[in-house]
ZADO-1210 file (C-alpha; in nm, 4 decimals, padded with zeros to 6 digits):
<atoms>
<atom x="00.0000" y="00.0000" z="00.0000" code="MET" pos="1"/>
<atom x="00.1198" y="00.3500" z="-00.0792" code="CYS" pos="2"/>
<atom x="00.2487" y="00.5527" z="00.2126" code="SER" pos="3"/>
<atom x="00.0103" y="00.8326" z="00.1073" code="LEU" pos="4"/>
<atom x="-00.2824" y="00.6245" z="00.2265" code="VAL" pos="5"/>
<atom x="-00.1173" y="00.5195" z="00.5522" code="ARG" pos="6"/>
<atom x="00.0193" y="00.8458" z="00.6869" code="ASP" pos="7"/>
<atom x="-00.0599" y="01.1262" z="00.4390" code="ASN" pos="8"/>
<atom x="00.2947" y="01.1301" z="00.3051" code="SER" pos="9"/>
<atom x="00.4513" y="01.0056" z="-00.0161" code="ILE" pos="10"/>
<atom x="00.8022" y="00.8878" z="-00.0793" code="SER" pos="11"/>
<atom x="01.0298" y="01.1542" z="-00.2190" code="LEU" pos="12"/>
<atom x="01.1257" y="00.9257" z="-00.5092" code="GLU" pos="13"/>
<atom x="00.7635" y="00.8750" z="-00.6141" code="THR" pos="14"/>
<atom x="00.6846" y="01.2445" z="-00.5887" code="TYR" pos="15"/>
<atom x="00.9990" y="01.3417" z="-00.7817" code="LYS" pos="16"/>
<atom x="00.9287" y="01.0887" z="-01.0582" code="SER" pos="17"/>
<atom x="00.5696" y="01.2051" z="-01.0902" code="LEU" pos="18"/>
<atom x="00.6773" y="01.5707" z="-01.0988" code="SER" pos="19"/>
<atom x="00.9342" y="01.5023" z="-01.3704" code="GLU" pos="20"/>
<atom x="00.6840" y="01.3117" z="-01.5821" code="ILE" pos="21"/>
<atom x="00.4088" y="01.5707" z="-01.5466" code="LEU" pos="22"/>
<atom x="00.6462" y="01.8594" z="-01.6201" code="SER" pos="23"/>
<atom x="00.6438" y="01.7417" z="-01.9843" code="ASN" pos="24"/>
<atom x="00.2776" y="01.8366" z="-02.0164" code="TYR" pos="25"/>
<atom x="00.1472" y="02.1863" z="-02.0830" code="ARG" pos="26"/>
<atom x="-00.1928" y="02.3492" z="-02.0418" code="GLY" pos="27"/>
<atom x="-00.4407" y="02.1976" z="-02.2842" code="GLY" pos="28"/>
<atom x="-00.2575" y="01.8643" z="-02.3044" code="ASP" pos="29"/>
<atom x="-00.4308" y="01.5348" z="-02.2367" code="ILE" pos="30"/>
<atom x="-00.2558" y="01.3334" z="-01.9685" code="ILE" pos="31"/>
<atom x="-00.2981" y="00.9587" z="-02.0048" code="SER" pos="32"/>
<atom x="-00.3066" y="00.7921" z="-01.6646" code="THR" pos="33"/>
<atom x="-00.2024" y="00.4636" z="-01.8293" code="ALA" pos="34"/>
<atom x="00.1103" y="00.6174" z="-01.9766" code="ILE" pos="35"/>
<atom x="00.2073" y="00.8127" z="-01.6628" code="VAL" pos="36"/>
<atom x="00.1610" y="00.5046" z="-01.4445" code="ILE" pos="37"/>
<atom x="00.3685" y="00.2926" z="-01.6838" code="ALA" pos="38"/>
<atom x="00.6443" y="00.5534" z="-01.6800" code="ASP" pos="39"/>
<atom x="00.6443" y="00.5670" z="-01.2994" code="ILE" pos="40"/>
<atom x="00.6639" y="00.1869" z="-01.2845" code="ARG" pos="41"/>
<atom x="00.9591" y="00.1912" z="-01.5287" code="ASN" pos="42"/>
<atom x="01.1439" y="00.4674" z="-01.3433" code="ARG" pos="43"/>
<atom x="01.0636" y="00.3468" z="-00.9938" code="LEU" pos="44"/>
<atom x="00.9952" y="-00.0270" z="-00.9825" code="PRO" pos="45"/>
<atom x="00.9920" y="-00.0182" z="-00.6010" code="THR" pos="46"/>
<atom x="00.6965" y="00.2248" z="-00.5894" code="CYS" pos="47"/>
<atom x="00.4454" y="00.0855" z="-00.3418" code="GLU" pos="48"/>
<atom x="00.1447" y="00.2813" z="-00.4708" code="CYS" pos="49"/>
<atom x="-00.1183" y="00.0896" z="-00.6611" code="ASN" pos="50"/>
<atom x="-00.2611" y="00.2276" z="-00.9852" code="ASP" pos="51"/>
<atom x="-00.5618" y="00.3931" z="-00.8226" code="GLU" pos="52"/>
<atom x="-00.3406" y="00.5701" z="-00.5682" code="GLU" pos="53"/>
<atom x="-00.1158" y="00.6955" z="-00.8480" code="LEU" pos="54"/>
<atom x="-00.4207" y="00.8258" z="-01.0356" code="VAL" pos="55"/>
<atom x="-00.5150" y="01.0221" z="-00.7241" code="GLY" pos="56"/>
<atom x="-00.1656" y="01.1688" z="-00.7052" code="LEU" pos="57"/>
<atom x="-00.1816" y="01.2658" z="-01.0741" code="ILE" pos="58"/>
<atom x="-00.5166" y="01.4410" z="-01.0253" code="VAL" pos="59"/>
<atom x="-00.3906" y="01.6366" z="-00.7240" code="HIS" pos="60"/>
<atom x="-00.0648" y="01.7287" z="-00.8976" code="ALA" pos="61"/>
<atom x="-00.2326" y="01.8838" z="-01.2028" code="VAL" pos="62"/>
<atom x="-00.5345" y="02.0441" z="-01.0366" code="ALA" pos="63"/>
<atom x="-00.5910" y="02.3953" z="-01.1656" code="GLY" pos="64"/>
<atom x="-00.3302" y="02.3729" z="-01.4426" code="GLN" pos="65"/>
<atom x="-00.5679" y="02.3454" z="-01.7397" code="GLY" pos="66"/>
<atom x="-00.4586" y="01.9930" z="-01.8259" code="LYS" pos="67"/>
<atom x="-00.7081" y="01.7242" z="-01.9220" code="ALA" pos="68"/>
<atom x="-00.6760" y="01.3756" z="-01.7772" code="ILE" pos="69"/>
<atom x="-00.7726" y="01.0622" z="-01.9679" code="ALA" pos="70"/>
<atom x="-00.8558" y="00.8022" z="-01.7032" code="PHE" pos="71"/>
<atom x="-00.7428" y="00.5192" z="-01.9272" code="ASP" pos="72"/>
<atom x="-00.5315" y="00.3085" z="-01.6922" code="GLN" pos="73"/>
<atom x="-00.7625" y="00.0161" z="-01.7674" code="ARG" pos="74"/>
<atom x="-00.7677" y="00.0627" z="-02.1440" code="GLY" pos="75"/>
<atom x="-00.5811" y="00.1894" z="-02.4494" code="ASP" pos="76"/>
<atom x="-00.4300" y="00.5386" z="-02.4103" code="PRO" pos="77"/>
<atom x="-00.4507" y="00.5916" z="-02.7868" code="GLY" pos="78"/>
<atom x="-00.8292" y="00.5998" z="-02.7701" code="LEU" pos="79"/>
<atom x="-00.8232" y="00.9388" z="-02.5968" code="HIS" pos="80"/>
<atom x="-00.5914" y="01.1262" z="-02.8313" code="GLY" pos="81"/>
<atom x="-00.2814" y="01.0592" z="-02.6225" code="CYS" pos="82"/>
<atom x="00.0330" y="00.9742" z="-02.8102" code="ARG" pos="83"/>
<atom x="00.4035" y="00.9671" z="-02.7429" code="SER" pos="84"/>
<atom x="00.6844" y="01.1294" z="-02.9320" code="TYR" pos="85"/>
<atom x="00.9506" y="00.8688" z="-03.0122" code="PRO" pos="86"/>
<atom x="01.3058" y="00.9135" z="-02.8923" code="GLY" pos="87"/>
<atom x="01.2296" y="01.0765" z="-02.5587" code="LYS" pos="88"/>
<atom x="01.3230" y="00.9311" z="-02.2239" code="THR" pos="89"/>
<atom x="01.0045" y="01.0599" z="-02.0631" code="SER" pos="90"/>
<atom x="00.6700" y="01.0606" z="-02.2389" code="PRO" pos="91"/>
<atom x="00.5712" y="01.3885" z="-02.3957" code="ASP" pos="92"/>
<atom x="00.2116" y="01.3755" z="-02.5075" code="PHE" pos="93"/>
<atom x="00.0201" y="01.6372" z="-02.6979" code="ARG" pos="94"/>
<atom x="-00.3312" y="01.6568" z="-02.8245" code="ARG" pos="95"/>
<atom x="-00.3566" y="01.4508" z="-03.1424" code="ALA" pos="96"/>
<atom x="-00.4113" y="01.6709" z="-03.4445" code="THR" pos="97"/>
</atoms>
């Protein structure tokens, strides 16, 4: 279980990874929860948060920033206009045009 649920704190590594990932998005972008969660799992395999807890952290982190969230962690991120740009270490997703 994620430490956020147990004692209202989050590990510094999880928070830092999430911040780095979300910093690639700008206002008006669509954030795919599936893609952000996958990136966190790749960067931080020891993360103890489950997917639903990570979704909650994503929502809180982007509140008020004008970013849309596609709650697609149980489906295909491509269905919501989310796409990656090849060759980047972190995902950088923009609205599909």
